[in-house]
N, C-alpha and C positions, 0 to 999 in steps of 0.2 A: 802589778802590771801588766798585761801581758806583752810578749817580742812582736816588736814591727811586721805586717805580713809581708812576708815576700813578693814581691808583682816581676823579678826578671835575676833571672841566674846565667851569665856565663864563664867560659873559657876558652886561654887560647896556651898555645905554648908556651909562652915565656908568662903568659898573666893567671896565677891558679885561678883565680875567680872574682866576679866584680858581680851586686848583688843591687839592687835597687831595692828599700823597700819605701812605706811607706813613711817612713826617716832621714831617707835621702840614697846614698850610694856607701858601696863599701867596698874595696879592695882588699887583695893579698897576693902576694906572691913576686915574683922577681921586680925591682925596679929599677934599673941599669935607666932606664931611655924614661922614664919619670911616668909609664903606665901603671901603676899604682898609687902616684899623688893624685889625688882625686881633687879640680879645682872646687873652691869653697863656694861659686855658687851652685854647683852639680851636688856638692856632700851634703849643703842641708837645704837643695833646692827640691821642685814639684817635678821628680823625675818619673819617667811614663814606660821607660825603656831603657837598658843600655847592652853595648855590643865590647866582644875585647876584642883586638888583633894581636898578632904576635909581638907587637912593640909600641902597641896607642891600645886609647880605647874611648869610645864613642858612647854619649848619652843622646836623649833625645828627651826635651823635658815636655809639659804639660801643654804649654804655648803654641807649640811644634817646633821651635827651634835646638839646634841641633850644638852641642859641644863636643871639643875633642882634644884629645893632652897625650900625652908620649914624644915616642920619636918623630922630631919634625920634618928629619931629609924625604923629599919624593915631594913635599906638601902631606901630607898621610894627615898633618891636623890640621890646616886650614880649613875655616869652613867663611864658606860666601855670606860675606853679608848681608841680613835680610832672608838667606832659609829659611823656607817654613818644613819640613816632613810629619808624614805621617807614620813610619816605620824608618832604621837603621838594622846598619849590617857594615860592621866594619871591617873586613874581608880578612888578609891576610898578613 
């Protein structure tokens, strides 16, 4: 069996890498703010892109919905209900 095709790879200061593949999302690196703890619906979901911020991460699902996790201060991981997107960027 061949390895899943990597669709997107991202890195940030305190998150070494997050990778979106056909099989879902994986992450490695510092996890003090939960930025490497991927929500189960994202880990196993149909993710088209992932972006890492300094202490948070963001995923774009195939249906256009957005999921964010990690540091919760300043609303960094609050995604407006019903938001649909075509691209994401976690910023700093």
